[in-house]
C-alpha positions in Angstrom: -6.1 26.7 -31.5 -8.3 24.7 -29.2 -6.9 21.5 -28.5 -3.2 22.7 -29.0 -0.7 20.7 -26.9 2.7 21.8 -25.8 4.8 18.8 -23.5 8.1 18.7 -21.7 10.1 15.9 -20.3 12.7 15.9 -17.3 14.2 13.9 -14.6 13.5 14.9 -10.9 16.9 15.3 -9.3 18.0 15.5 -5.9 17.4 19.2 -5.4 14.0 19.0 -6.5 13.3 16.2 -3.5 11.8 17.9 -0.4 10.5 15.2 2.2 13.3 12.8 4.0 15.5 13.2 1.0 13.7 11.4 -1.7 10.0 12.6 -1.9 9.3 15.5 -4.1 6.8 17.9 -3.3 3.3 18.9 -5.2 4.8 22.5 -6.0 7.2 21.1 -8.4 4.4 19.8 -10.6 2.9 23.3 -10.3 6.2 25.0 -11.4 6.1 22.1 -14.6 2.6 23.6 -15.4 3.3 27.2 -15.0 6.1 26.4 -17.8 4.1 24.8 -20.1 1.3 27.7 -19.9 3.7 30.1 -20.4 4.8 28.2 -24.0 0.9 27.8 -24.7 0.6 31.7 -24.0 3.5 32.7 -26.4 2.6 30.5 -29.1 -0.7 31.9 -28.9 -0.6 35.6 -28.1 3.7 36.1 -28.6 3.7 37.0 -24.6 4.2 35.1 -21.6 0.7 36.3 -19.7 0.0 36.1 -16.0 -1.2 32.8 -14.5 -4.4 34.1 -12.9 -6.1 30.9 -11.1 -6.4 27.3 -10.5 -9.8 25.3 -10.7 -8.8 22.1 -9.6 -5.5 20.6 -8.2 -5.3 16.8 -7.8 -1.8 15.2 -6.3 -2.5 11.6 -7.4 0.8 9.9 -6.9 4.1 10.3 -5.4 7.2 11.8 -7.7 10.6 11.0 -5.9 14.3 11.9 -6.8 15.2 9.8 -10.2 12.0 9.8 -11.7 11.3 10.8 -15.2 7.8 13.4 -15.7 6.5 13.9 -18.6 4.3 16.9 -18.6 1.4 18.2 -20.6 -0.9 21.4 -21.4 -3.9 21.5 -23.5 -5.6 24.7 -24.5 -9.5 24.4 -23.8 -10.9 27.5 -24.0 -9.7 31.2 -25.7 -12.0 34.4 -24.3 -10.9 38.1 -25.2 -8.0 38.0 -22.7 -8.4 34.5 -20.5 -7.1 31.2 -21.9 -8.2 28.2 -20.2 -5.8 24.9 -20.1 -5.9 21.6 -18.8 -2.9 20.1 -17.5 -1.6 16.3 -16.8 2.1 15.4 -15.6 2.8 11.7 -15.9 5.6 9.4 -14.2 7.1 7.8 -17.3 10.4 6.5 -15.9 11.0 5.5 -12.2 13.7 4.9 -10.0 13.5 1.2 -8.5 14.2 2.0 -5.1 14.2 -1.8 -4.1 16.2 -4.1 -2.2 19.2 -6.0 -4.0 19.3 -3.4 -6.3 21.9 -0.5 -6.8 20.4 3.2 -6.0 20.6 4.1 -10.0 18.8 1.2 -11.1 15.6 2.6 -13.1 12.7 1.4 -15.1 10.7 2.5 -18.0 7.1 2.1 -17.2 4.4 0.4 -19.3 1.6 2.4 -18.6 2.8 5.8 -17.3 1.4 7.0 -13.9 -0.3 10.1 -13.7 0.8 12.0 -10.7 -1.2 15.3 -11.1 -3.6 17.3 -13.0 -5.0 20.3 -12.9 -7.3 23.1 -14.7 -6.2 26.8 -15.0 -6.9 30.2 -16.1 -4.2 32.7 -17.7 -4.5 36.1 -18.5 -3.0 37.8 -21.6 -3.9 41.6 -21.4 -5.2 42.6 -25.0 -2.5 45.4 -25.3 0.1 42.4 -24.5 -1.5 40.4 -27.3 1.2 40.4 -30.4 -0.5 38.4 -32.8 -4.0 39.3 -33.7 -6.2 35.9 -34.3 -6.9 36.6 -37.9 -3.1 36.5 -39.0 -3.2 32.6 -38.0 -5.9 31.2 -36.9 -8.0 30.6 -40.7 -4.2 28.9 -41.7 -4.2 26.5 -38.7 -6.9 23.2 -38.5 -8.7 23.4 -35.8 -7.5 20.9 -32.9 -9.8 18.6 -31.1 -12.7 19.6 -29.0 -12.0 19.4 -25.4 -12.9 16.7 -23.9 -15.4 16.7 -20.8 -13.8 14.0 -18.8 -13.8 14.8 -15.3 -10.7 15.5 -13.0 -10.6 12.6 -10.6 -8.0 10.7 -8.6 -7.8 7.3 -10.1 -8.5 4.1 -8.3 -5.5 1.4 -7.4 -5.3 -1.7 -10.1 -8.9 -3.0 -10.2 -10.1 -0.3 -8.0 -9.2 -2.5 -5.1 -9.9 -0.8 -1.6 -7.1 -1.7 0.7 -7.1 -4.0 4.2 -3.9 -2.7 6.6 -3.4 -5.8 9.2 -1.5 -4.5 12.4 1.0 -7.1 13.8 1.6 -5.8 16.7 3.3 -8.5 19.6 4.7 -11.4 17.1 6.9 -13.9 18.6 10.5 -13.0 18.1 11.2 -9.3 19.1 11.6 -8.7 22.7 11.2 -5.8 24.7 15.1 -5.6 24.8 14.7 -4.4 21.3 12.3 -1.9 21.5 10.3 -0.5 24.8 6.8 -0.1 22.8 6.4 -3.6 22.3 3.0 -4.6 24.3 2.9 -7.4 26.8 0.0 -6.8 28.8 -3.5 -7.4 27.8 -4.1 -3.8 28.6 -1.0 -2.8 27.0 -2.1 -4.8 23.6 -5.6 -3.3 23.7 -4.1 0.0 23.5 -1.5 -0.4 20.9 -4.8 -2.0 19.2 -6.8 1.3 19.8 -4.2 3.7 18.3 -3.5 1.0 15.1 -7.4 1.0 14.5 -7.2 5.3 14.7 -4.2 4.9 12.3 -6.0 2.9 9.9 -5.8 -0.8 10.5 -8.8 -3.5 10.2 -7.0 -6.2 11.3 -5.2 -7.2 14.6 -2.5 -9.8 14.1 -2.1 -11.4 17.4 0.4 -12.8 19.2 0.3 -12.8 23.4 3.4 -13.2 26.0 3.4 -14.4 29.5 4.8 -12.0 32.2 8.3 -12.5 31.5 7.8 -11.9 28.0 8.4 -15.2 26.5 5.7 -16.2 23.5 2.7 -18.5 24.7 -0.3 -20.0 22.9 -2.1 -20.0 26.3 -6.4 -19.7 26.0 -6.2 -17.9 28.5 -3.8 -15.3 27.5 -5.3 -15.0 24.3 -8.6 -14.5 25.8 -7.7 -12.0 28.2 -6.2 -9.9 25.1 -9.3 -10.6 22.7 -11.5 -9.3 25.4 -9.5 -6.1 26.2 -9.2 -5.5 22.4 -12.8 -5.8 21.7 -13.4 -3.2 24.5 -11.5 -1.2 23.0 -12.0 -1.1 19.1 -13.8 -2.7 16.7 -10.8 -4.7 14.9 -11.1 -8.0 13.6 -8.7 -9.9 15.3 -6.4 -12.3 13.6 -4.8 -14.8 15.9 -1.4 -16.7 15.4 -1.8 -20.0 15.2 2.1 -20.4 14.4 3.5 -19.8 17.7 7.3 -20.0 18.4 9.3 -22.9 16.8 8.8 -26.0 18.5 5.3 -25.7 20.1 3.2 -28.7 19.4 0.2 -28.3 17.5 -2.4 -28.6 20.3 -0.3 -25.8 22.3 -0.5 -23.7 18.5 -4.3 -24.2 18.5 -5.1 -23.0 22.2 -6.2 -19.5 20.6 -8.9 -21.3 18.7 -11.0 -22.2 21.6 -11.6 -18.3 21.6 -13.3 -18.5 18.5 -11.5 -15.8 16.6 -12.8 -14.1 13.5 -9.8 -14.9 11.8 -6.6 -17.3 12.5 -3.1 -18.0 10.6 -2.6 -21.3 8.8 0.9 -21.9 7.8 0.8 -23.9 4.5 4.3 -25.4 4.9 7.7 -26.3 6.6 10.6 -23.4 6.2 13.9 -22.7 7.3 13.4 -20.0 9.9 16.6 -18.0 10.5 18.9 -20.8 12.1 15.8 -23.0 13.0 13.5 -24.9 11.5 9.9 -24.0 11.4 7.8 -27.4 11.3 4.7 -27.9 9.8 3.9 -31.1 8.4 1.0 -32.2 5.7 -1.1 -33.7 8.6 -0.3 -30.9 10.6 -1.5 -28.1 8.2 -4.8 -30.5 7.7 -5.6 -30.8 11.1 -5.5 -27.3 12.1 -7.4 -26.3 8.9 -9.7 -28.9 10.5 -9.7 -26.9 13.8 -10.2 -23.5 12.4 -13.1 -24.5 10.3 -14.6 -25.7 13.8 -13.8 -22.5 15.3 -15.7 -20.6 12.6 -12.7 -18.7 11.8 -11.5 -17.7 8.4 -8.2 -18.6 7.6 -5.5 -16.2 6.8 -3.1 -18.5 4.6 0.7 -17.7 5.5 2.8 -18.6 2.6 6.7 -18.2 3.1 7.5 -20.3 -0.3 6.3 -20.8 -3.6 5.6 -24.4 -2.3 3.2 -23.2 0.2 0.8 -21.4 -2.2 0.6 -24.6 -3.7 -0.1 -26.8 -0.9 -2.9 -23.9 0.1 -4.4 -25.1 -3.3 -4.7 -28.5 -2.4 -6.3 -28.1 0.6 -8.9 -26.2 -1.1 -9.0 -28.8 -3.8 -9.5 -31.5 -1.0 -12.1 -29.5 0.8 -10.2 -28.7 4.2 -10.5 -24.8 3.2 -13.1 -23.3 1.4 -13.7 -19.7 -0.7 -13.1 -16.8 -0.6 -9.0 -17.9 -0.2 -7.2 -15.3 1.9 -3.1 -15.6 1.4 -0.5 -13.6 3.4 3.2 -13.9 1.7 5.7 -13.1 4.4 8.9 -12.4 2.4 12.4 -11.6 3.9 12.7 -14.4 6.4 16.3 -15.8 6.3 16.2 -19.2 4.8 12.7 -18.2 3.3 11.5 -16.6 -0.2 13.3 -13.1 -1.0 11.5 -9.8 -0.5 12.0 -8.8 -4.6 9.1 -7.9 -7.3 9.8 -10.6 -9.5 8.6 -12.7 -6.6 5.6 -11.2 -5.3 4.4 -10.8 -9.1 5.1 -14.8 -9.7 3.0 -15.9 -6.2 -0.1 -14.1 -7.2 0.1 -15.6 -10.6 -0.7 -19.2 -8.8 -3.8 -17.5 -6.9 -7.1 -18.8 -8.3 -9.6 -16.0 -9.3 -11.5 -14.3 -6.4 -8.7 -14.5 -4.3 -7.1 -11.8 -1.8 -3.2 -11.4 -1.0 -1.1 -9.5 1.1 2.3 -8.7 1.8 4.3 -9.1 5.1 8.0 -8.4 4.7 10.2 -8.0 7.6 12.6 -5.4 8.6 13.9 -2.9 6.2 12.0 -4.6 3.6 8.7 -4.0 5.1 8.6 -0.3 3.6 9.4 -0.7 0.0 7.4 -4.4 -0.1 4.2 -2.6 1.3 4.6 -0.2 -1.1 4.7 -2.7 -3.7 2.1 -4.9 -2.7 -0.6 -1.7 -2.5 1.0 -0.8 -6.3 0.1 -4.1 -7.4 -3.6 -4.4 -5.9 -2.9 -6.6 -2.9 -3.4 -5.7 0.8 -0.6 -5.4 3.7 0.6 -6.2 7.1 3.1 -4.0 8.7 4.0 -3.5 12.5 6.4 -4.7 15.5 6.3 -8.2 14.9 8.1 -7.8 11.9 10.1 -4.4 11.9 10.5 -2.5 14.9 11.9 0.8 12.6 10.0 3.9 11.3 12.8 4.8 9.3 16.8 4.5 8.9 17.3 3.6 12.5 14.9 5.5 14.1 12.8 3.3 16.3 9.0 3.5 15.8 7.1 4.4 18.7 4.7 1.2 18.4 2.9 -0.1 15.5 0.6 2.5 15.0 3.2 4.9 13.2 3.9 1.9 10.7 0.2 1.6 9.9 -0.4 5.8 9.3 2.7 6.1 7.1 1.2 2.6 5.1 -2.6 4.4 5.1 -0.9 7.6 4.0 0.8 5.6 1.2 -2.3 3.9 0.1 -4.2 7.4 -0.2 -1.1 8.9 -2.4 -2.2 6.0 -5.0 -5.9 6.6 -4.3 -7.0 3.3 -2.7 -9.1 3.7 0.0 -8.7 2.1 3.6 -11.2 -0.1 4.2 -12.6 0.3 8.3 -12.9 -3.3 9.9 -16.7 -3.4 9.1 -16.0 -2.7 5.5 -13.1 -4.9 5.9 -14.8 -7.9 7.2 -17.3 -8.0 4.0 -13.9 -7.5 1.9 -12.3 -10.9 3.5 -15.9 -12.9 3.9 -16.1 -12.7 7.6 -19.0 -12.8 9.8 -20.3 -9.6 10.7 -19.1 -8.4 14.4 -21.2 -9.6 17.1 
């Protein structure tokens, strides 16, 4: 009977959800394993037996209400009274949970996702074993020998580690919207340190005047960068986007600080009711200035054509490898925050390029988690979204970073510290 397996499949309902009304707790998977063990014991001994202990349990991916779980138990050893079993639970159908789709939308997964694995031992006392082995063992073919595969947390797609970026200031959000927006250099540095502790490797930096208005002042950037570097070892990525209507010279102000990374907006885009203008000559001018500053460009793309323009820059020699793309999604007037759009943008990228998603408002959490599942990186923070959950203001960007990091680890993706992120992104080591 070694190798005998039993399987059950069932849907997780609202009554199974334990956290935030959506997430199913790990104990539910262990309850399924207990039911499977009972069936194996009944088939083997004619008695339900007792579950003695687990040797190992690993929770590998989140399970939500609406998901279909297929759980399997395999008999791997039979002793006098002990029966050792290996358990696997896989998600085979997932509730879609995507913006623009009804709550009832769901997808059959091409490749089931392993959500939990375990090894455990059950016991059937001899006096309870109603089926002597000699009555059935010779009449049944031997099952396959149990495999020797270790129980390990599976890596994410392509085993890609995660770089988390925290956008802690921004050019659009205001103190009136959230009191947690940092303005002064000291406030920015403190928030950068909190984000580093939460899992961020990169700080995407805008700066403000004393009255809270956005500025590209070299002096303001230098003050903020120096304050951040006194507090933490995060990569500082300055914005050259500025606010709508800023000149190229104004937007290039932070490059005088020679930041490790700098954004390069790769095209003009409707930005709400305004137009964010980036002409082709302006893009090439900024690319030249970024290279002269010794900075690595982060290629901000708000539309499909922006990715194609970035590839033209590479072909012209205006930028080099490795290329790092930032897909900014959900801006009113620009590309929508959908899985289909992310997958198409990724299909355009050259081999060796890295990519991340920065989604605004209510799109930030689902698109961040989608990017992680697809092997990309992510940007979170108050610049793009001020809410931790439905209607609940985030107390700074650090809670948003912590939530994203926790989700990444649940998928088996290691969250890189700044030193490892520099190597991953092709950035020179910090001095």
